[in-house]
Each structure stands twice: as C-alpha cells, then as structure tokens.
N, C-alpha and C positions, 0 to 999 in steps of 0.2 A: 781080596786080590794082593799080593804080597808089596812091599816099597819099590821093590827093582823094577815091578814091570809097571807101577805106576810111575815112575820117574824115567823112560823110557816112553810111556806114552806120555809124559809131558812135555820133553822134550820132542816126540815124534808132531803133538800139535803144536808148538811155539814154529816147530819148520813151516808150518801149513798156516800157521794166521800170519805171519809175517812175508806171503808170498801171494802175489797175487794170482798165481799158477799152481797147478799141483800134477805132475806127468807120471801113471805107471807104466814104467816100462819094463817087461820080461826079458831077464838075463841069464836064462838055462844055454848053459855050453860056454860060456864065456869065462877065458882064463883068467888070471886074476893080473897080471901085466896090460892083458886089453882093458879088462875094467881103469887099473891106473890111468892108461890114456885116455881113457873115457870121461873118467873125473876133473882131468885136468884138462883136457880141450872145454868139458862146460865150467870148471869156474873159471876159467878165460871169459866167458862168457857172463860170469855171476851166475851162475847158477849149482845146486850141489846135486849129488845125486847119494841118496842113503839105505841100504840095506835093514829090515826089519823085519822081525815076522810080522806074517798076514796079520793074524789074529788082534796084534798091539795097534796097525797102520789103521785097522780098519776101525778100532777104539778110537781111535786119534780121529779119523773120518769123521765119524759121526758127532764127536763133539766137536767139530770144526762146522758141523752144517756142511759140510759138501756131498756131490750129490750122490744119490743111492748107486748110480751105476760106477763109483769106484770100490765102491765094496763089494760088489757085486762079482769086479773084476781081478779082487785078490785074491787070486789060482796061482801055484807055480811059486817060480823061486821067483820076486818083484821088488824093484827096486824104486825108490820115490824120487821122484826128483822137482823141486823147487828152486826159488829163486827170489831175488828181491829186484830187477831187472826187465829183460826184454825177453818174452815167449818164443817170441818166434826166432831168437836166435838159437834159444836150448833146443828147442825142437828141429832147427836145423842141423846143432851136433849130433844127436840122436839119428838123424834119416841120414844125413853123410856117412856117419858112423856105422851104419848097419849097411848102408850101400858096398863099404869100403870090406866089414866083416862080416856079415850077415845074419848079424845080431847086435843090440837088442832090439826085439820087436814094441813099438808104443801100443799098448793097449788100448788108454783113456788116459782121460784128465778133465781139466775145469780149469776155468780160465775166469775170475772174479767170481766164483761161486757157482756157475752155468756148467752143463757138461758137456767134455769135447770127446768124441769119436775119434778112430785110427785115421779117419778122413780128415778130421776137422783139425787135426793135428798135425797132418802130413800137407795142408794147404797154408797153416799159418807159416810152415817151413819153406815153403814155397815163396815166399815174399819177403821182399827186398830186405833190409836193414833199417833198423827204427833211424839213423842220422837220414838214410836215402828220401822214405816216406817224409822225413820232416820239412827235407829242402824240396822236395816234391810240394806239398802243402804252401808254404812260404812262398815258391813258385808260381802259385798257381793264387795264391793271396792277394800277390802284388801286381798281379798284370793287368788287372784292370785299373788300376791306379796308375800304373806308365803307361798305362794306354789315354785315360785322361790328359797328364802332364803331354802327351807329346801332344796331342790335340787341340788343349790350352797351347802350346808353343807356337804352334805352327802359322796359325797369323802373322804371331810378330813377326818370325822367323823370314815370314815371306815379303814382307816389307820392309827389311834390311836386306834381302836378297834385290828388290828392287831401286830401293836407295843406292844399293851398291850397283849397280849397271848403268842408272842415271847416271853417277859421279863418272864411272871409266868414259862416256857418253863423251860428258862435257865439260 
C-alpha cells in the first residue's frame, strides 16, 4: 500500500478512535455550498463530517473494530460524521438538514462500538438536548430528598403555627 493512502487511513482511524460515535451519511446530489452549510452546522455541535474513499474508510473501520454493518453500507458517495460530544446533536443536525434539503440520508452508524441502523439514529435525533436530559435527571434525583425535607419540617411548622395562633388569641 502506498504511504499516502496509509496516512489517510491513519487520519480516519484517529477520528474514529477519538469519537464515541460514527455516522455514515450518503451525500449524493449535494452541492458544495450545501455541504459547507452542513459542515458548519455540525461543527457548532462539536461534530465533523469528512469525505474519503469508501475502501479507505472500510480499512480504518475494520482496524478500529467498528461493527461490520458500517463496512457493508460503504457504497456510493458517503461521508463520515464523528465528534467528541453529543451524538444526539449531530444526528439532529443531519435529520434537520435532510428535512430541509432532502440530503444527506443517514445510512448506518455506531455508538460506543454498537451498531446503529437508520431508525435508531433517527430516534437519537428526536431526543432532547443533553443539557435538558441532565436537568431532568437531576430533578428526578432531587425529588425524593426534597419530599423528605418537607416531611421532616412539617411537624415543626405545624407546632410553630399553633404557637403563633395561641399568641394571637392571648
């Protein structure tokens, strides 16, 4: 194998290894300005989109230990989406862009080494942002403690109200 191809494979492999998720999107028919808009939208969410030859991506994916489904879907004009942050945000950008422009279509992906099909990626795109999910979880975790504090404070509050009422009467 030529040294320049190995360099490209190593770059793809590094992106895959540094990312908890990998998405494969078919970008056939997209214009350069559309691709630039998509690239910028993904960058705002901490993700990157790169185009490489399918054979080189397949080699890097095999080396990285990605599911076989990734390699099987590498036909046509594909772009690889990776990122270091939220897979849901990247999937949502792709979904929204597809709704607006009809392209690209997400084919397959992986999340922490597990294969994702197009429907699962669409489900991830439908989830609320990570901050909202964290706030919801925090609220659920704090709820029992808040109820406990209210329950423990109630007898003292009731006693204080009785004393206040007695003081007003006499």
